[in-house]
N, C-alpha and C positions, 0 to 999 in steps of 0.2 A: 687354169681352169681347163677342165676336160670337156670336149664337145664331141658327142657321139651322134652320128648321122645315119639314119636307116631309110629305106624307101619300100613303100608297098605298092606293087603294080607300076613301079616307076623306076628307071635306071637313074642312079644319082651319079651325074657326070662330074668331072674334075672342076669344071667352071662353077657348077652349083655348090660343090664342097668349099671352094675357095670364097665364093660370094657369102655362105653361111658363116664360115670361119671369121671373115672380115667383119661382118655385122655383129655377130654375137660375142666377139671378143670385147666389144665396147661396153657390155653388160657389167663388167667387173667395176666400173666407175659408179654405177647405181647400186650394186650389191657386192661389196668386196669379199663377203663370206661365201659367195657362190663357188661350189667345188666342181660341179657337174651340170651340164645341159644336155638332155636327150632331144634331139629333133627327128620327127617323123614325117616323112614326106609320103602323100598318096595322091593318086589320079584316078578320078572317076570319069564318067562319060564327058561332060563339058566342064568340069571344075577341077582345081587342084586344091588340096587340103594340106596344110603344115600345122603340126602340133609340136609343142615343146613342154618339157618338164625340167625345171631349174631347181636343183637340190641346194639348199642353203644350209650351211653348218649352224646348229643351235636353233633352228626354225623349220617349219614345214616346208613342203615343196611349193613352188610357184608355178601354176600351170596356165597355158594359153593356147588358143587355137584360132587359125585364120583360114579363109577360103577366097579363092580368086580364079579368074580364068587362066592365068599363067602361074607357073611354079615360083618364078622370081617375085612377082607381085604378092603371092602369098606368103613368101618368106619375108619380105620387107614388112608387110602388115603383122606378121607374127612378131617380128622384133619390136614394133612399135607397141603392140599390146604387151608383150612380156616386160619390156622397159617400163612402161607406165605401171604395171602391177608390181614389179620389183621396187620402184620408187615409192609407190603408195605403202607397201608393206614396211619399208624402212622407215618412213615418215611415221607410221602407226607405232612402231617400236620406239621411236626416238621421242615422240610427243606424249607418251602416256602419263607423264607427270608434268607438273608445271615446272618451267625452268627456274633456277635460282634467281632472285632479283625480280620477278615478275609481280605484276600488281596483286596477284592472289596471295602470294607469300608476304608481301609488304604490308597488306592489310591485316593479315593474321599476326604479324609480330609486333605491331603498334600496341602499346597499352591502352586499355579503355579508361575513359574518364568517368 
């Protein structure tokens, strides 16, 4: 998975890059088809903003945004939100039909008397 990090009005240090790489590499367990993540960091007067767009093969992008007073906290919140959304999207794709052997398919297969 490719992770692209950019900053608006903020210097992205090596420590922040390592922290982002370490956190966002774990997203592949929630969404194995993720091919690219773009992380954008920004700082305004008293807040830090982190945004991410995760490109998933065969599906639309997963987008998340987080704010905090410190950049590391914003990155951690962003990871939590993005992982939650990726997990939810994967469950949505997986559960769009009733699984075989469920009570819904068992009642439809039984002959009526």
